[in-house]
N, C-alpha and C positions, 0 to 999 in steps of 0.2 A: 419460521426463523429465516432471517436474511443475513447475508454476509456480502462482501464485495469481491469482484473479480477484476484482474488486470485487464485494461483495455488500451488499445493503441489506435490512434488516428493517422499516424505517420511513423516514420522510422527514427524520430528524434531521440527517443529513449535509448536507442542503440548507440547513439553518439554521446549522450550526456551522463550516463551512469556507467560506472566501472563494470557492474554486473546487472544488466537489465532483466526484469521479470518477464516471464512468457505470457503472452495473451491468454487469458482464461484462467490463470491460476488464482486461487483464493489469496486475499491480501488482508493485512492489518496495518495499522499505523507504523509500528516498529520503531517508535521514538526511543525505546529503551536503549537502542544501539548508541545513542548520542548522549547518554546520561552523564558521562564523565568527560565530555569534549570541552575544549576551550576555543577561543578565537583562532588560535594557531592551527587547529585541526580543520578549519573551514577553508580549504583550498581546492580549486579545480573540481573534479568530478565528485569528490567527497562532499564539497560544499553543496553541490546540486542535490545529492542524495539527502543531505541534512535539510535543505531548504524546502523540498517538496516531493520527496520520494516515499511512496507506500512500500511496504515490505511484502514480497511474494512468499507464500508458505511452501512452495515447491522448490524453487531455485534459490530463495533468499536473496533475490535480486530486487531492484527497485523499479517503480513505474510511476508516471506522473498522474494518470487518471485511473480511477476504478469505477465500476458500475455496480450498483446494488442489485443483488440477485437472490432468488429463493434458494435455500439449501436444506438438506435433510439433517435432522438432529444427530444422526449417527456419524455424519461427516465431522462433527466437532471433535469426536474422540480421536479420529485419525490425525486431524490437524494438531490437536493437543500433543500427541506423541511426537509428531514431526518437529514441532516447535521446542518441546522439551529436549529432544535429541540435539537440536541446534544449540540450546542453552548449555548442554554438557560439552559439546564439541568446541564451541567458540567463546563461551563466557565462563567456563570453569565450574558449572554446577556440579555438585558431587555425584548425582545420579539422575537418571530419567525420572524415577519416582519422586525424587526431591524437587525436580523442576516442573512437574506436571501441574501443580496448583497455580504457579505463576503463569505458565503457558496458557492454561484454561482461562485465567483472569484476563490476559491480554486479548485472547480471542473473543471472550464474552463482552469486553469493552467495545470491540468492533461490531459485534452483533447488536449491541444496544444502540450504537450510532446508526446502523443501517435499518433497524426495525422501524424507525420513524419515517422512512422514505419509501416511495413506490419503486417497484422493479424498474431498472434501466436509468434510475437517477444517477448522475455522475457526481463524484466527490473528488475534491482536491484537498491536499493538506499543505499548510504553511507553518514553518517552524522558525522561531527566533531564539537566540541564546541570550538569556538575561542573567542578572546577578543571582537570581534564585534558581537557575537551571533552564531547561528547555521548555518553551511554551509552544503549544500546538493550537492551531485554529483550522477550521474546516470550512470549505466553500461547497455549497450545494448547487448543482446545475440540474434542474428538473428536465426530464426528457422532452417535455413540450417546448422548453426554451432552447434545447440543443438541436436546432434545425439542421438539416442536411447541408444547407448552403454555408454553414459555418466550417464545414470540413471538406466539402466537395468543390472541385473546379468545374465550372459550367462552361460549355462552349457549343459551337455548332458542329454537327457531324461532318460538315464540309471542311472543317478546319483540320481534320485528321489526315 
């Protein structure tokens, strides 16, 4: 079973999201947060979270990139409870028990997305707000395509 973990190549997420996810935490799309948004909600950092932020399941912060990673099945239970608690605290679900099925479904949708990809595959999400609601699309960056030169600055040791 695979799921995605937050990954950072620089500190930009610290600046663009109100609450950035921590490196290494498990993530899901989290598009449900925007289900009742309108154009007037798409301002500043909230717009950035809407446009391309994955939802971390520890901090409930946002991150731009996630990496597909192997996970243990028993971890799904702990993540389900954490997300169900979040639904109770922030979205008014009547109880953790009542929210668990929806939480598990959200997590399993992400598992389904990740299972088709090799470990270390990078994923991004893009959202648009249309007449019929929020539309999500996903970009896949295979680990072979994500060369170190895309993220590292190269120079001569003598330059230091």
